[in-house]
N, C-alpha and C positions, 0 to 999 in steps of 0.2 A: 556491407558484405553481401555478395550474392553467389549462389552456387553455379549458375549458368546464365550466360548472356550470349546473344547472337541474333541473327535474322530468322524470320519465320521459315524460310525455305530450308535452312539448315536444321532447325528444330523439327520440321516435318520429316526430313530425311532421317534424323536420329531416331525419331519415334517409329517410322516405318521399319527401320533396321533393328528395332528393339535394343537400341543403344542408350536411350535417354536416361533410363533409371541407373544404368551402370556409370554413365558420366557424372551424374549427380552424386552417386555413391563415392566415387573416387575424389571428386571435388570436396565432398563433406570430410573425407579422411584428411586431405591436405590442409583443410582449414581447422578442423577440431582435434585432429590427432588420433581419432578412433573412427571405426565404421558405424554407420547408422544401423538401427535394428532391421531385421528382415521384414518386419511389418511396414516400416516406413518406406523401404525400397519397393515393396509390393504396391503400396499406395501411390508412389510416384509412377510406377509402370501403368497402373490402371487409370488413374486420374488424368495423367498427361496424354494418354492415348485418346481419351474422350475429348480433351482440350484440342488435340491436333485435328480430330474430325470436325470440330466446330470451326477451326480456322480454315480448313479446306472448304467447308460448306459456305463460308463467308467470302471466299476468294481472297484471303489475306496472305499474300505470298511475299510482300515487300515491306515487312514490318519488324520492329524490334521486339525481342522477347527477353524478359528477365524472370528467372525462376528462383524461388527460395531467397527472396530479398529481405535481409534483416534490417529492421528499423533501428536507427541509431539510438544508443543508450537504452535499448530494450532487448529482451530475449525473443521477441516476436519476429516471425518471418512470414511475409505474405507469399502465397503459393505461386502466383503468376501475374505478370504485368505485360500487356501488349501495347506497343507504342506505334504511332503513325499520325497522319494528317487527315482531317476531314475533307469534304468535297470543296470547301473554300480555302484549303491550304493551311488551316490553323492546326497547331500542335495539340495532339490529344494523347491520353494514356488511359487504359482501362485495367483496373485491378480485378482479377477473377479469383475468388476463394473457392477451392475445389474440395468437395466432400464426398465420401463414400457411404453416407448414411442411406439406410433403407427404410427407416421408420422413426417416428418421434411421437411423444405424448405431450399433453398440455402441462405447463408448470404455472405455479402461482406467481413466479417472478415476472417483473415488468418486461424484460427483454429476453426471457429464458424459455427454453423448451426442455423436455426430458428425452434423452437418447442414450445409446450404449457407448460409453467412453471408458477406456481403460479397464475393460472387463466388469464394468458396473453400470447400472442405470443411474445417470447423473443429471442434475440441472446443468445446462450449458447454454451459452449464448446462442440465440437464433443466428443462423449464418449471415443474414443481412445486418444484424447488429454487430457481428464480428468484423465484417468487411467495412462497416461504417467507421469503426475505430481506426482501422488502417488508413482509410480515406482521409479522415480528419487529421490524423497524425501527419501524413505527407503534405496535405494541403496547407496545414498551419506551420509546419516545421522545416520544410525543404524548399530552398530558394527557387528551384526550377518550377514549382507549382504556384508561386505567388509573386515572384519578383518581376516587376515591369521592365521593359515594355511588352514582353511577349511570353507570359507564363503559360505553362502547359495546362490545358483544361483536363481535369481528372474526373473519371467516371468509375463506378464500382458495382460489382454484382457477385452473386454466389451461384455455383453450378453444382447441383446434386445429381450426378449423372446416373446413379443407381436407384434414385428415389421415384416411386410411382405413388402420387398422392391418392388418398382415399377420400370418400365423401366427407365434407366438413373437416378436412384435415387441419390439425392444430397449427401446422406450419404456416397456414394462410388464414389464421383466425382474425377476427375483427381488430384485436388489439395491435396487430402488426401491419394494419392497412397503410398507415402513413410511412412506416419504415420501408415496406416493400415498394411503395411508389417511388421512393428516392434511391433505394439500393435493392434492386429486384433480385429475387431468388428464382433460378430456373431449375426445373427437375428433368428427369429422363425424357418426358413427353415434350419438353419445351426446347429441344435442340434447334428447331427452325427459328424460334423466338430469340434464342441466344445468338444465333448467326446474324439475324437482322440487327440486334443490338450492337454487335461488334462492327458490322459493316456500316451502320449509320454514322458512327463516330470515327471510323478509321479507313474509309474507302479511298482516301487520297494517297495511301501508301507512304513511301519515303521515311520508313520507320527508323532507318539508321541515324538520321539527323536528330530525331526526337530521343532515341535511345541514348545518344551521346550527351544530350542535355540532362537526362535523368542521372546518368552515371557521374556526371560532373557536379551534380547538385550538392550544396552544402547544407549541413544542419544548422539552422538558425530560426528560432521562432519568429513568426510574422508579427507585425504590429497589431493586426486584428486579433490574433490570439492573445497577446499580452494585454490589450485593452479589455478583452473578454474576461480574462483572469482577474484583473483589477476590479472590474464591475461586479463580478460574482462574489468575490471576497467581501466587498463593501456591503452588498445586499444580503448575503446569506450567513455571514458570521457576526457574532456580537462585536460591536465596536466599543472599545475602551479608550479613554483618553490616556495617553502615555504620560507617566508622572516621573519627575526627578531623573534618576539614573536610567530609567527606561527610555526616556526621551533623549538622553545623552547618547545612548547606544544607537538609537534610530538615526539621529542626526549625523553621527560619526560615519555610519555606513553610507548614508546618502551622500555625504560630502566626498568620501573616497570614490564612490561611483561617478559622481558628477565631475570629478577632476579628470576623468577620462583615463585613469590608470597610467598617467604620464610617468609616475615613479616606477622604474623597472623592477623594483623590489616588491614582491608580493606582500600583502597584509593578511594577517589572521586575527580576528577578533574573538576573544575567549570571554564568554559571558556566563558567570556563575549565579545560581539562584536556587533557593529551596522550593518546595511545593507552593504553588500559587503566587509566585513572585512576578508572573507575567511574561515568562520566556516565550511561550507560544503566541501570546498577544503581540509581542515585538515582531516575531517571525512573520505573522500574517500581515501586519501593517507594512513590513518591508516588502513582502510579496506584492501587495497591492500598489504601493507607491512606485517601486522599481519597475513593475510591469507597466504601469501607466506612463512612465517616462521612457519606455522602450528598451529597457535592459533585459538581457536574457538571464532571468533569475530562476533558480530552482529551489524547491523546498524538499529536503531529504531527511528521512528518519530511519531508525533501525526497527521500527514497529510496524508490523503488518496491519494490525487493527487501526492504528492511528492514521497511517498513510491511506488505507482503503476508505476510511471515513472521510478524510479530507477530499479524496477523489470523488466520493459520492456527493459531497457538498458542492464542489465546483463543477461537477458534471463531466460527461464524457470528453468534451472538447478541452476543458481546462486541465484535465487530469495529467496531461503530458508533462506538466511542469512540476508534478509532485512524485518523487521517486524514493528509492531506498538507498542506503549507504552502499549496497552492493551493486548499484547500477552503473558505476563509473569506471569499471575496470577496462572498458574499451574506449573511454573518452579520449579525445585529442587534447593536448596541452592547451590550457586557457580557453577551452571551448565554451565554458560558461562564464558570464560576467560576474555574477554573485551567486554563491552557493550557501544557502542558509541551512545549517545542520542542527535540527532540533533533536532533543533527547540524545545528545552526544555521548552520554554515559553508556549507550548501547553499541558503541563501536566495537567491532571485532578485530582480532589481530590480522586476519587476511580475509579477502573476498573469495569464498569458495562455497560450493553447494552442488547438488545433483544436476542442476541446470547449467553449470559452468564447466566445460571440459577442462581437464588439467592443462591441455596445450594452450588454453587461452588465459590461464591465470598469470598475473603479472609477477607474482612472487614478492611484490611490495606490500608493506603494511597498508591496510585499508585506508587509514587516514591519509597516507601519502597519495593514494589514488584520488581522494577528494581534493586535496590541496593542489595537486598537479592539474586537475580538470578545470579549476576556476581561477580567475584573476583575484578574487577576494572571497575568503571563506569566513563565515560567522558560525561559531560553535556555541550552542546554548546547552548548559550542562548543570546537573545536580549531582555532585560527587557521591551522594549517599543514596542514589537510586539504582545502583548496580544490583541486580537480583539474580543474575545467572553467572556461572563461573567463566563462560566464554566471552562475557562483556568486559572490555578492558578500558573503556573510556574513563579518563580522569583529567583534571586540570593539569596535573603535572605531566601526564603522558602527551596531551595535546600540545602543551607549551614546548616540550623537548623536541617533539617531531617537527613542529613548525619551525623552530630555530634551526634544526638540522637541514631543513629544506630551504634555508636562507630567507625566511619570512620575517617581517617585522611583526611582533606580537603585541597587541593592545588588549588589556584586561579590564573587565568591569565586574562589579558585584551588585546584584539586585537584592533589595531588602523590602520594598513595598509589597504588602500582602493583598492579593485579591481573593484568595481562597480562605476557607475557615472564617468567613465573615470579616476578613481583615484581621483575624486574631492571631498575631504572631505568637502569642502566649501558648495557644493550643499546640502549634507545631513544635515549639520549643519544649513543651511538656511531654509530647510524644517522644521526641528525641532523648529527653532525659530519662523518662520512664523505661524505655527500651535499652537504655545504657548505650546509645549510639553516640551521644555528644552531651557533655555537661553544659547545662544552661542555667539561667537564673530562675527558671520556672520548674522547680522541683515538685511543687504541689499545684494541682488544678483547682483554682479558686472560683471557677465559673466565669461566664461572660454572657451577658444578656443577648448579645448579638449572635451567639453560636450555641446551638442546641446539641449538647452531648449527653447521651443516655447509655446506661448499661441495662440490657434486657435479660429477663430470667429464662427465656426459652427462644429457640429459633422461630417458633410460630409467632411469638410476640414481636420479634424483630421484623418478620415479614409483614405483619399487619401494620406496624408503625411506618414502614417504608411505603406500603401500598396506600395508606391513608394520605401520605404526602403526595403521591401520584394523583389520587382522586382530587386533591386540592389544587392540582395544576402545576405542581413542581416536577422537575426531573429528578429521578432517584433510581438507584440500582443496589442490588445486594451482591457482595463479593465475599470470597472466602479464601483462606489458606488452602494450598493444594494438598489436602489431606484425605482425599477420596479418589477412587479410580475415575477415569474419564473414558467412557465407552463411546463407540461410534453409534450413529443412529440405527434404529431398528429398521427392518425391511420396509415398513410403511412410512418411513421418514420421521417418525416421532423419536423423541430423545429418551434415554434411559435415566431413571431417577437414581443417579449415582450417589448423591449426597444424602445419607441417611443418618439422622440423629434421633433416636427413639421413634416417635410417630411421625416425625418430620421427614419428608421425602421431596427432593427437588433435583432437577437436572442441571448439569453444567451448561454453559452456552455450547452451541454446536461446534464440533471439531472442524478445522480447516480441511477443505477438499474431502468433505464427509459424504459426498454423493447427494442423492435426492433428499430434500428436507420437506416435511409436511407443511401445509399452508400455515402461515403465521409464525414460522420459526426463522429468525434471521440468521444469516451466515455469521460465523465467528467474528469476522472482521467488522461487521456492522452491529454487533450486539450493543455497544455503548450508545449508538445513534438511533437505532430502530426502536420505536415505542414498545414493540413486543419483547424487547430484551428484558423487561421487568419480570418475565415469566421464567427466566433462567438465571443461574448464579454465575457470575464472572470470576476470573482469577486475576492475578497481577498482570498477566500477559495481555489480557483483553481490556484491563482497566487503566494500565499505565499510560499517561499522557492525556487522559480525559478528566473532566470534572463534572460533577452533578450537584444539584442543589442539596440533596441529602444522600448519604451513603450508609448502607448497612453492612457491617463487617462480622463475619463468622470467624472468630479467632480460634484456629484449630490447635490440635495437640502437638504439632511439629515444633512449636516454641512454647516452653513452659518455664515458670519461675520456680526455682528450688529454694524453699525457705531454709532448708538445712545448711546449705552452703552460701545462701544469700546472693544468688546470681541466676541469670537466665541460662537455660540449657536448650540446645537444639536437639531434636529427636528425628534423625533421618528415617528411622523405622516407621514413623507416622506420616512420612511424606510420600506422595505419588508423583512427584516431579522428578523425572529421570535425570535431567541435567543437574538439578540441585543435589540429588542424592550422591552424585559423583563429585561433589565439591570438596569432600574430605574435611580438612580442618576449617575451611571457610564456610561450612554449612550454617553455623549459628549466625555469623556476620550477615550472610546473604538473606537468611530467613527473617532476621530483624529488619533489614532494609525492605523486605517484601511487605511486612505489616506496617512499616512507616508509610510506604506508598499507599496501601489500602486505606489506612486511617485518615489520610490527608486528601482524599478525593472530594470531600464535601465542601460546598460553598457556604451552606447555611447550617448544616448539622451532620453529626456522625452518631450512629447507633451501633452498639456492639453486643454480641453474645459470645461468651467464653465457654468453650467446650470443657476446658480444664478449670476446675473451681479454685485450686490453689493460685493459679494465675490471676483469676478474677479477684481473689482476696488481696493479692499484692497490688494490683492496679487500683483497687478501691482504697488501699492504704495510702495511696499517693493523691487522694482527692479530698479536699476539704469537705467536711460534713455539710450536706445541704446544697453542695455546688452542682449536683446533677440530679436528674429525675431517675426514679427507680421503679420499673413496672412490676 
C-alpha cells in the first residue's frame, strides 16, 4: 500500500501548487476510512516541501516517487522513496526518512536519542537507525531488491530539514559513527549534501521503469535473510535436544513442508503442553531448520514482551520473521509457508486496536487470519495459561476453527519436562493445590533437583533471588497484580509502587512510558536485560519466559478461605483493569496467573505470601521437611 506514486515532475508540481498534502489526505481516507490528524497533514505539507526543494536542487525531474509506502505485514510506512538509474544505467532507489525535529538529547539506549514525541520527551530511535530498519526490511523481503539478475540497489538516509546541530550534538555522537556512515542523516544545513547524495545514485533518470519494478515487487524473504535467522537462532538461543513427542512434532512439520504442499488441503498442527514441556524449544528449532532450507517461516505470538525479546536476540535484520498474531490481517492467502504460533492461548477473538482502522479490519476471527495467511500453521498451546478475559485460545477453539476452514488437524501432546528441574511433580502439585486440575501429586514431598522455599518476608525473598544472581544464575521476582502501576517520574526513574511494610520496589517500566533513566530496561526487555532484577515483573512480562530461579510475591487477590474450604478471588485487591472486568471468571483467571508465575523456574521457586491464611493452607499441602523455611 502507498498513498502516492508518480513521477518527480508531477510531485514537484503538486508541491508547488500546495496540493500534495491534500492528495495524501484524500488517499489516506480512501484507504483507511477516516481522515488523518491535522498534525500529520501539516507534517506532510512541511516535510514534502523540503523534499521537493532537494529534488529540484539535484535536478531530478525524471524519477519515480513513492510516498507513505506501507511495509507488508507491518504497520510501518516509510515517508519517501525516489527511484531512478545511476550514471551506468543500473536501477537504484533511495529511502528518505523525513523528520521535523528541532532538537534532541543523549539517551543511554544503544540506537536511541531523546526528543519530543507525542507531547512528551521520549526515548526514540535515531533517524538513521529507523531508516536502517526500513532498508533491511525491503532488501531482505522484497523480490525487487534481491532477485537476480537485475535487483534494484537500495540506499537510505534521513533528512531533518528543521534541525540545526549544536556543538557536540548527540545526534552525531561517537556511538552513531558507523550507523551514520552507512545510513547518513542530513540536517537543515546539509541540503547541498543531500542533493549530492541523491544525484550520485539517481542521475540517470528513467525512474518510471524502476518505479514499476518496485510496485510489482512481491513480499518473499530472501535466502540470505533466512540463512541469517537460522544462524542467529543456533548461536544465540539455548539448544536443546528434542525428545520423544517433541521430535515427532518437529519431524512432522518438516515432512509437510518438504512435501511442497502438494496436498491442496491445508494442515493445522495443534501441540498441547504444560509449563516447561518444550513448546518454545520446538518453535525455535523449526524456525532455524525451516529458514535454513529456504522456507518463508514466521514465528508469531500474542505477547509483546516475548516477541520483543526474541527480536532483540535475533537482531534488527532477523526481527522481520518474528511477529504478533495481529500482524496478519492484511496478509495475502498462503503468503507464508509455515506459521509457528507460540503461546496460542493468547489468541483474541478479532484483530483490532488503535493502530488498525475499522475500514481495514477483516471481521474474521483472528485465528482465521492466521490460517488463511499460511500453507501450514503450528499452534503451540497450554490451555491453562489463559490469564486475561479477552484471550480465547483453547485446543477446542483452534480445532473447531481449523475444521471449519477445511484444514486437516493433527494433534500432539507434550509431556517431557524441561522446567522445574524436570520435576513434573511440582507442576502437578501447583495445579492440584490451586484447584486447577486434580493430579496424583496432592502433597509436595520435595525433590532434590528443585529448590522450593517459602520465605517469611519480601526482603528475604529478594535476598534469596539476588544471591542466586550473584552466583551466576538467571533469576527474577514476579508478583500478582495487586499494586498500582505508575508511569515513570519526570527524571525517568520508576515509582516504588509495590509496598509491603518496609519493603518498597517498582514494577518493570510501562510500555511506551517515555524517557527511562539509565539502567532501566523497557517493559518488553525486562526478562532479558540483566537490569530487570531491579524491578518486579507481572504475568504479562513473565509469561513465555523461564529463569533458573523465580521469586513469587503471592498477593491478596487470591486467598484460601478455611471456613468454606476453597479458594476465593478478590477483585478489590487487584489493580489489573482487564482482570477486574472478568466477572465470574476472575477466580479462574487469577489461579491461572499464579500457576504461570510459580512455574517460571528451571531450578527453583521461592514464594512470599501476603495473606497468611493462604500460606498456612499451602504449607498444609507440603510434607514436613520437604522445603526450606527462612
